[in-house]
VEXDREN-2710 file (C-alpha; in Angstrom, 1 decimal):
% VEXDREN-2710
k/r/px/py/pz
1/MET/100.0/116.5/34.5
2/ARG/97.3/113.9/34.7
3/PHE/94.8/112.7/37.3
4/GLU/96.2/109.4/38.8
5/ALA/93.8/107.4/41.1
6/LEU/95.5/105.7/44.3
7/TYR/92.6/104.7/45.8
8/TYR/89.0/103.1/45.1
9/LYS/89.9/103.2/41.6
10/GLU/87.0/101.0/40.6
11/ARG/84.8/103.8/42.5
12/LEU/86.1/106.6/40.7
13/THR/84.6/108.3/37.6
14/VAL/87.3/109.8/35.6
15/ILE/86.2/112.3/32.8
16/ASN/89.0/114.3/31.4
17/PRO/92.5/113.2/33.4
18/SER/93.9/116.6/32.6
19/GLY/91.1/118.4/33.8
20/ASP/91.4/120.5/37.3
21/VAL/88.0/120.0/38.8
22/ALA/86.8/117.1/41.0
23/VAL/83.3/116.7/41.6
24/VAL/82.3/115.4/45.1
25/THR/78.8/113.8/45.2
26/LEU/78.9/112.9/49.3
27/TRP/76.5/110.1/49.7
28/SER/74.6/110.4/46.3
29/LEU/75.1/108.1/43.3
30/THR/77.9/109.3/40.6
31/ASP/75.8/108.5/37.9
32/SER/72.9/110.4/39.1
33/ALA/75.3/113.3/39.6
34/VAL/76.3/112.8/36.1
35/LYS/72.6/113.4/34.7
36/ILE/72.7/116.5/36.8
37/LEU/75.6/117.8/35.2
38/GLU/74.9/116.9/31.6
39/ALA/71.3/118.6/32.4
40/ALA/73.1/121.9/33.5
41/GLY/75.1/121.8/30.2
42/ILE/78.6/121.0/32.0
43/ASP/81.0/120.0/29.2
44/LEU/81.8/116.3/30.2
45/THR/83.7/115.4/27.1
46/PRO/86.9/113.7/27.9
47/GLU/89.1/115.6/25.6
48/THR/87.8/119.3/26.6
49/SER/85.9/118.8/29.9
50/ARG/87.4/120.7/32.9
51/VAL/86.1/118.0/35.5
52/ALA/88.8/115.4/35.9
53/VAL/87.0/113.2/38.1
54/ILE/83.9/112.5/40.1
55/SER/83.7/110.9/43.4
56/ASN/81.6/109.8/46.1
57/LEU/82.8/111.1/49.8
58/TYR/80.9/108.9/52.5
59/GLY/83.4/109.8/55.2
60/ASN/85.5/107.1/55.9
61/GLY/87.4/107.7/52.6
62/LEU/88.5/111.3/53.2
63/PRO/91.9/110.2/54.6
64/HIS/92.1/108.7/51.0
65/MET/91.0/111.7/49.0
66/LEU/93.5/114.1/50.7
67/ARG/96.3/111.7/49.7
68/ALA/95.1/111.6/46.2
69/LEU/94.9/115.5/46.2
70/LEU/98.2/115.5/47.4
71/TRP/99.5/113.4/44.4
72/ASN/97.3/115.3/42.1
73/PRO/97.8/118.7/42.8
74/GLN/96.4/120.0/39.3
75/ILE/93.0/119.7/41.0
76/GLN/92.6/123.0/42.1
77/HIS/88.9/123.4/42.5
78/ILE/86.2/121.2/44.4
79/VAL/82.4/121.1/43.9
80/VAL/80.6/119.5/46.3
81/PHE/77.0/118.6/46.2
82/GLY/74.5/115.5/46.6
83/SER/73.2/114.3/50.4
84/ASN/75.3/115.0/53.2
85/LEU/74.3/112.1/55.4
86/SER/77.2/111.7/57.5
87/GLY/79.0/115.6/57.8
88/SER/81.4/114.8/55.4
89/LYS/81.2/117.9/53.3
90/GLU/81.9/119.8/56.6
91/TRP/84.9/117.8/57.6
92/LEU/86.2/118.2/54.0
93/VAL/85.5/122.1/54.1
94/ASN/87.2/122.8/57.5
95/PHE/90.2/120.7/56.9
96/PHE/90.9/122.9/54.0
97/GLU/89.8/126.2/56.0
98/HIS/91.1/125.3/59.7
99/GLY/93.2/122.4/59.5
100/LEU/93.5/119.7/62.7
101/GLU/94.0/120.1/66.4
102/ASN/95.4/117.5/68.7
103/PHE/92.8/114.9/70.4
104/GLU/92.6/111.8/72.2
105/PHE/90.5/109.1/70.4
106/LEU/89.7/105.8/72.5
107/GLY/92.2/106.2/74.9
108/SER/95.0/107.2/72.6
109/PRO/96.5/110.6/71.0
110/ALA/94.9/111.6/67.4
111/PHE/93.8/114.4/65.7
112/ARG/90.5/116.1/64.8
113/ILE/89.7/118.3/61.7
114/ARG/88.8/121.6/64.0
115/ASN/85.3/122.8/64.4
116/THR/83.9/119.2/63.8
117/ASP/84.2/116.0/65.6
118/ARG/85.8/114.3/62.6
119/VAL/88.9/112.2/64.0
120/ILE/91.6/111.7/61.5
121/ASP/94.9/110.9/61.1
122/GLY/97.5/113.4/61.2
123/GLU/99.8/112.1/58.4
124/VAL/98.3/114.5/56.0
125/GLN/98.1/118.4/57.4
126/LEU/97.0/121.6/55.5
127/SER/100.5/122.8/55.6
128/TYR/101.4/119.9/52.9
129/PHE/99.4/121.7/50.2
130/LEU/101.3/124.1/48.5
131/HIS/98.5/125.3/46.4
132/PRO/95.2/124.1/48.3
133/PRO/92.2/123.8/46.3
134/SER/89.2/125.9/46.3
135/ILE/86.0/124.0/47.6
136/THR/82.6/125.4/46.4
137/THR/79.4/123.6/47.7
138/PHE/76.1/123.1/46.8
139/GLY/73.0/121.7/48.1
140/LYS/71.3/118.0/47.0
141/LEU/70.8/116.6/43.8
142/THR/67.3/117.3/43.9
143/ASP/67.6/120.9/45.1
144/SER/66.1/123.2/42.1
145/GLU/69.1/125.4/42.1
146/THR/71.8/123.2/42.1
147/GLN/71.5/123.1/38.3
148/SER/71.7/126.9/37.7
149/CYS/74.5/126.8/40.8
150/LEU/76.7/124.5/38.7
151/GLN/76.3/126.4/35.3
152/GLU/77.3/129.6/37.2
153/PHE/80.1/127.7/38.9
154/PHE/81.4/126.4/35.7
155/ALA/80.8/129.4/33.5
156/GLY/82.9/131.6/36.3
157/LEU/86.0/129.5/36.0
158/PRO/88.9/131.3/35.2
159/GLY/90.3/130.0/31.9
160/PHE/92.6/127.0/32.2
161/VAL/96.3/127.7/32.8
162/GLU/98.8/124.8/32.2
163/ARG/100.8/125.2/35.3
164/LYS/103.5/122.9/36.6
165/PHE/102.7/121.0/39.8
166/GLU/105.0/118.9/41.6
167/ARG/103.6/115.6/43.3
168/VAL/103.9/115.2/46.9
169/ALA/104.2/111.4/47.6
170/PRO/101.6/110.5/50.0
171/PRO/102.0/108.8/53.3
172/GLN/100.3/105.7/53.9
173/VAL/96.9/105.2/55.9
174/PRO/98.0/104.0/59.0
175/GLU/96.1/101.3/60.9
176/PRO/94.5/103.1/63.8
177/GLN/96.3/102.9/67.2
178/VAL/93.5/102.6/70.0
179/THR/93.8/101.4/73.6
180/ARG/90.1/100.4/73.5
181/PHE/87.3/100.0/71.2
182/PRO/83.9/102.0/71.5
183/SER/80.8/101.1/73.6
184/ASP/78.7/102.6/76.2
185/PRO/81.0/102.0/79.4
186/SER/78.3/101.4/81.8
187/ALA/76.2/99.1/79.7
188/HIS/77.9/95.9/79.6
189/MET/76.1/92.8/81.0
190/ILE/77.6/89.4/80.7
191/VAL/75.4/85.9/81.3
192/ARG/77.2/83.1/81.3
193/GLY/76.9/79.5/83.2
194/THR/79.7/79.0/85.2
195/PRO/82.2/81.2/87.2
196/MET/85.4/80.7/85.2
197/GLU/83.2/81.2/82.0
198/ALA/81.8/84.5/83.2
199/TRP/85.1/85.6/84.3
200/ALA/87.0/85.2/81.4
201/GLU/84.2/87.1/79.0
202/LEU/84.5/89.8/81.9
203/VAL/88.2/90.1/81.2
204/PHE/87.6/90.1/77.5
205/ARG/85.3/93.0/77.9
206/LEU/87.1/95.3/80.3
207/TYR/90.8/94.6/78.0
208/ARG/88.6/95.4/74.6
209/PHE/86.5/98.2/76.0
210/GLY/88.0/99.4/79.2
211/TYR/88.7/102.9/79.5
212/ARG/92.1/104.2/80.4
213/ASN/91.3/106.1/83.6
214/LYS/93.2/107.2/86.6
215/VAL/91.5/106.2/89.9
216/ALA/92.3/107.2/93.5
217/LYS/93.8/104.3/95.5
218/LYS/95.1/104.8/99.0
219/GLY/95.5/108.7/98.8
220/ALA/97.3/108.4/95.5
221/LEU/96.3/108.3/91.9
222/GLU/96.7/105.2/90.1
223/GLU/96.2/103.9/86.3
224/ARG/93.4/101.5/85.5
225/VAL/91.3/100.0/82.9
226/GLU/87.8/100.6/83.8
227/LEU/84.6/100.1/82.9
228/LEU/81.2/101.2/85.2
229/ASP/78.3/99.2/86.6
230/MET/79.2/96.1/84.7
231/LYS/76.5/93.5/85.4
232/VAL/77.3/89.8/85.1
233/VAL/74.9/86.8/85.6
234/ILE/75.9/83.5/86.8
235/ASN/73.4/80.9/86.1
236/ASN/75.3/78.0/87.4
237/PRO/77.5/79.4/90.5
238/VAL/78.9/76.2/91.6
239/GLU/82.5/75.6/92.8
240/GLU/84.6/74.1/89.5
241/SER/87.2/71.5/89.7
242/ALA/90.7/72.4/90.8
243/GLU/91.9/71.6/87.1
244/ILE/89.7/74.3/85.7
245/LEU/90.6/76.8/88.2
246/GLY/94.5/75.8/87.5
247/GLN/93.9/77.0/84.0
248/TYR/93.5/80.5/85.0
249/GLY/95.9/80.6/87.6
250/PHE/93.5/80.3/90.7
251/GLU/93.6/77.3/93.4
252/LEU/90.6/75.7/94.8
253/GLU/91.8/75.6/98.3
254/LYS/92.5/79.3/98.4
255/PHE/89.4/79.6/97.3
256/ARG/87.6/77.5/99.9
257/GLY/89.1/79.0/102.8
258/TYR/87.9/82.4/101.3
259/GLN/84.8/81.0/101.9
260/LEU/84.9/80.1/105.2
261/ARG/86.1/83.5/105.9
262/ILE/83.5/85.4/104.2
263/LEU/81.1/83.3/106.7
264/ASP/83.1/84.0/110.0
265/PRO/81.4/86.9/112.0
266/VAL/84.5/87.4/114.3
267/LYS/86.9/90.1/112.4
268/PRO/90.2/89.2/112.6
269/HIS/92.8/91.2/114.6
270/GLY/94.2/94.2/112.9
271/LEU/91.8/94.3/110.4
272/GLN/89.4/97.5/109.8
273/TYR/86.8/95.2/108.6
274/SER/86.0/91.9/107.1
275/TYR/83.1/90.6/105.2
276/GLY/82.0/87.8/107.5
277/ASN/82.0/90.4/110.3
278/LEU/80.0/93.1/108.5
279/LEU/77.5/90.3/107.4
280/ARG/77.0/88.4/110.8
281/GLY/78.7/90.7/113.5
282/HIS/79.0/94.5/112.9
283/PHE/75.5/95.7/113.2
284/GLN/73.6/95.8/116.2
285/TYR/69.7/96.4/116.6
286/GLN/68.5/96.9/120.2
287/GLY/71.5/96.0/121.6
288/GLU/71.7/92.5/119.8
289/ILE/74.2/91.6/117.1
290/VAL/72.3/91.2/114.0
291/ASP/73.6/87.9/112.1
292/SER/71.9/89.1/108.6
293/LEU/72.5/86.1/106.8
294/ALA/70.6/84.0/109.8
295/VAL/67.9/86.6/109.9
296/VAL/67.3/86.6/105.8
297/ALA/67.3/82.6/105.8
298/ARG/64.6/82.7/109.0
299/ARG/62.5/85.4/107.1
300/LEU/62.5/83.7/103.8
301/LYS/61.6/80.4/105.5
302/VAL/58.6/82.0/107.1
303/ASP/57.8/84.3/103.9
304/PRO/59.5/83.0/100.6
305/HIS/57.7/85.8/98.8
306/SER/59.3/88.5/100.5
307/ARG/61.4/91.0/98.6
308/HIS/62.8/92.8/102.0
309/GLU/65.7/90.3/102.1
310/TYR/68.2/92.9/101.7
311/VAL/71.4/93.5/103.4
312/ALA/73.7/96.5/103.5
313/LEU/77.5/96.2/104.6
314/TRP/78.1/100.0/104.0
315/ASP/77.6/102.0/107.2
316/ASN/77.3/105.7/106.5
317/GLY/78.5/106.7/109.8
318/PRO/82.4/105.5/109.6
319/HIS/82.3/104.7/105.9
320/LEU/80.8/107.5/104.4
321/VAL/81.9/110.3/106.6
322/THR/85.4/109.1/107.3
323/GLY/86.0/107.7/104.1
324/ARG/88.2/104.7/105.9
325/GLY/87.7/101.5/106.2
326/CYS/85.1/101.1/103.0
327/PRO/84.2/97.5/101.8
328/CYS/84.0/96.9/98.1
329/PHE/81.2/94.4/99.0
330/VAL/78.4/96.7/100.0
331/SER/74.8/94.9/99.8
332/ALA/73.3/91.4/98.8
333/PHE/69.7/90.7/97.9
334/PHE/67.8/87.5/98.3
335/ARG/64.7/86.4/96.0
336/PHE/63.0/83.6/95.7
337/PHE/62.1/83.3/92.5
338/GLU/60.8/80.5/90.3
339/GLY/61.2/78.0/92.5
340/LYS/65.1/78.8/93.3
341/LEU/66.7/81.4/95.5
342/HIS/68.8/84.2/93.7
343/MET/71.5/86.5/95.2
344/THR/72.1/89.8/93.7
345/ALA/75.5/91.3/95.2
346/THR/76.6/95.0/94.8
347/PHE/80.2/96.0/94.7
348/ARG/81.5/99.3/95.0
349/THR/85.2/99.0/93.4
350/HIS/86.1/95.3/91.8
351/ASN/89.6/94.4/90.9
352/ALA/88.6/92.2/88.3
353/MET/92.0/90.0/88.0
354/ASP/92.0/88.7/91.4
355/ALA/89.3/90.1/93.8
356/TRP/86.4/89.4/91.1
357/PRO/86.8/85.6/91.1
358/GLU/87.4/85.4/94.8
359/ASN/84.7/87.2/95.6
360/LEU/82.2/85.2/93.6
361/TYR/83.1/82.3/95.3
362/GLY/82.8/83.8/98.4
363/LEU/79.1/84.8/97.2
364/ILE/78.8/81.2/96.4
365/ALA/79.2/80.2/100.0
366/ILE/76.6/83.3/101.1
367/LEU/74.0/81.9/98.8
368/ARG/74.5/78.7/99.7
369/PHE/74.4/79.1/103.5
370/VAL/71.0/81.3/103.2
371/ALA/69.6/78.8/100.7
372/GLU/70.3/75.8/103.1
373/HIS/68.8/77.8/106.1
374/ALA/65.6/78.3/104.5
375/GLY/65.1/75.1/103.1
376/MET/65.7/76.2/99.4
377/GLU/67.4/75.4/96.3
378/THR/70.1/77.8/94.7
379/GLY/69.5/79.9/91.8
380/SER/71.8/82.3/90.0
381/ILE/73.9/84.9/91.3
382/THR/74.1/88.6/89.7
383/VAL/77.1/90.6/90.6
384/PHE/76.9/94.3/89.8
385/SER/80.5/96.2/90.0
386/HIS/80.1/100.1/89.9
387/SER/83.7/100.5/89.0
388/ILE/85.6/97.4/87.7
389/SER/89.1/97.5/86.6
390/ILE/92.2/95.9/85.7
391/ASP/95.8/97.2/87.2
392/PRO/98.2/97.9/84.0
393/SER/100.7/95.5/85.9
394/ALA/98.1/92.5/84.7
395/LEU/97.3/93.7/81.3
396/GLU/99.3/91.4/79.6
397/LYS/97.6/88.2/81.4
398/ALA/94.3/89.9/80.8
399/LYS/95.6/90.4/76.9
400/LYS/96.3/86.3/76.7
401/ILE/92.7/85.6/78.3
402/ALA/91.2/88.2/75.9
403/GLU/93.0/86.9/72.7
404/GLY/92.2/83.3/73.6
405/LYS/88.6/83.8/73.1
406/LYS/88.0/82.5/69.5
407/THR/84.1/82.1/69.7
408/ASP/81.1/83.3/71.5
409/ASP/79.5/79.6/72.3
410/ILE/80.2/77.6/75.0
411/VAL/84.0/76.1/75.3
412/ASN/83.7/72.9/77.7
413/PRO/87.1/73.5/79.6
414/GLU/87.3/69.7/80.3
415/THR/87.0/68.3/76.8
416/ALA/87.9/71.8/74.8
417/LYS/84.6/71.0/72.7
418/VAL/82.4/73.7/71.5
419/GLU/78.8/73.7/72.4
420/LEU/76.1/76.0/71.0
421/ARG/75.2/78.8/73.2
422/LEU/71.4/78.9/73.4
423/ASP/69.2/82.0/73.2
424/PRO/67.4/82.6/76.3
425/GLY/64.5/84.3/73.9
426/GLY/63.9/81.1/72.1
427/GLU/64.6/79.5/68.8
428/TYR/63.0/81.1/65.1
429/THR/62.6/78.9/62.1
430/VAL/62.8/80.7/58.8
431/THR/60.4/79.7/55.8
432/PHE/58.1/81.6/53.3
433/ASP/54.6/81.0/52.7
434/SER/54.2/80.0/49.0
435/GLU/50.5/81.3/48.3
436/THR/51.2/84.7/49.7
437/PHE/54.9/85.2/49.0
438/GLU/55.6/86.3/52.4
439/LEU/58.3/85.3/54.5
440/VAL/57.7/83.5/57.9
441/VAL/59.8/83.3/60.9
442/GLU/58.3/81.3/63.7
443/HIS/59.2/81.9/67.0
444/SER/59.1/79.3/69.9
445/PHE/60.3/78.1/73.1
446/GLY/60.8/75.0/74.6
447/GLY/59.1/73.2/71.8
448/MET/56.1/75.6/72.3
449/LYS/55.2/78.1/69.5
450/LEU/54.7/81.6/70.7
451/GLY/53.9/83.5/67.4
452/GLU/55.1/84.2/64.2
453/TYR/56.4/87.2/62.1
454/ARG/55.4/87.9/58.3
455/GLY/56.6/90.4/55.8
456/LYS/57.0/90.6/52.0
457/THR/61.0/91.5/52.8
458/ALA/63.6/90.7/54.8
459/GLU/64.1/94.0/56.4
460/GLN/60.1/94.4/57.3
461/ILE/60.9/91.2/59.5
462/GLU/63.9/92.7/60.7
463/GLN/62.2/95.4/61.9
464/GLN/59.6/93.4/63.5
465/LEU/62.1/91.4/65.8
466/ALA/64.4/94.7/66.6
467/CYS/61.3/96.3/67.6
468/ASP/60.1/93.5/70.0
469/GLY/64.0/92.6/71.1
470/SER/63.1/89.0/70.4
471/ILE/66.6/87.8/69.9
472/LEU/68.8/88.3/72.6
473/LEU/72.5/86.9/71.6
474/ILE/74.1/88.6/69.0
475/SER/75.4/85.5/67.4
476/HIS/71.8/84.4/67.3
477/ALA/70.5/87.2/65.6
478/LEU/73.3/87.1/63.0
479/TYR/72.3/83.4/62.3
480/VAL/68.6/84.4/61.8
481/GLY/70.1/87.4/59.5
482/ARG/71.5/85.1/57.1
483/GLN/68.6/82.7/57.2
484/LEU/66.4/85.6/56.2
485/ALA/68.5/86.2/53.4
486/ARG/68.6/82.8/51.8
487/LYS/64.8/82.4/52.1
488/GLU/64.2/86.0/50.6
489/ILE/66.5/84.7/47.5
490/GLU/64.5/81.2/47.3
491/MET/61.0/83.2/47.7
492/LYS/61.8/85.5/45.0
493/ALA/62.9/82.6/42.5
494/ALA/60.0/80.5/43.5
495/ARG/57.8/83.5/42.5
496/LEU/59.7/83.8/39.0
497/LYS/58.8/80.3/38.3
498/LYS/55.2/80.5/39.2
END
């Protein structure tokens, strides 16, 4: 039986297709490994060598390697040496020593190699190998004892015995089935201009990254797609047209009715609470009703620079102790900053598909009320949602919204035109200095130069930009990276001509 490559043929170094040894070099270059083998006196003659193939194993290729071994059962010995940067050596060894175990990966059933953190498809099991290969591991290519270990290994190999093996047709490598993509579930931040633009991005994030969790709801457990501590900044929080809202299934008149109710201090009959009442009619001080919004506006008018304008809707007595009638909207903070009044609202829990946009329109009314009474211009609204989720019944709508996202730039909903989303961190112009042959990145904002970065290579500039946290948009960082690569090529060409 002769070795037949199934995957990554161009990356394999085939020595003797009739050999029974595979050499795995992990992250080290195969050319360098060949030199080590030759220096150790290992026979690499195509007609007589015991080595069938030499290959890397970075990690992602492990499923393909296992399938190749099923198809080439004459490989009875695997020698592993080289730089083990990802742990792929342990994954290979533990697969053949311990097999797989059931595991949940990104919300979906999967398999994991025992005694490791390596998740892998379960289409190839240890039991499929009728004659599992033996695995011998050594150190790095540069280790002084590697050559002697290789000499000892090959000298101790039993004589080659021609045996009849049967190939096992390997299953296809499956596409991964996951319910979410990896992220830090409590580190998502969205900055957008308008309410619906912010909401559409919020739904996209939840659909793509949300965890499938069980949450307590009215004494029962419900399944939800959830993220934690979501921060959304809306820089231009004004009401949109009925046409724009209608595109997402919302009604402007309904939102306007909610805006009136959230400012009404009177609690409707039969309700445990209302936001308007908690803000303007529930709490008392020295026997007087505290209209929190009016108090905040009055204090800001007297002292615009105050940082005391914090309003709580959560009452530790009835809410924390009894756990009944707990509001989702729990606090609001107002700050006059750079000539405008900004508001930060905190929600304990949030239903992203229905409550979030309605709540945001209520917050617009609250901010406008306080700003008008304080004689200030309205600024941004920031919404923190400690637990924000999508009900599974609304996942189909969320899917359509998420799949409708084709760009991270601004799409004008009225004209459908795409406008460039500008980086709040500024602009970056990439050139090179023809005298010093350095790449130069000029950082400017509003037409004013703020500074520059210099380096002999694009990698040096990349490190400086990353260290300073200068570029704030992913799309902008990718663009600057492309420009750096182009200018580096131009600079090298100019240097050769000089």
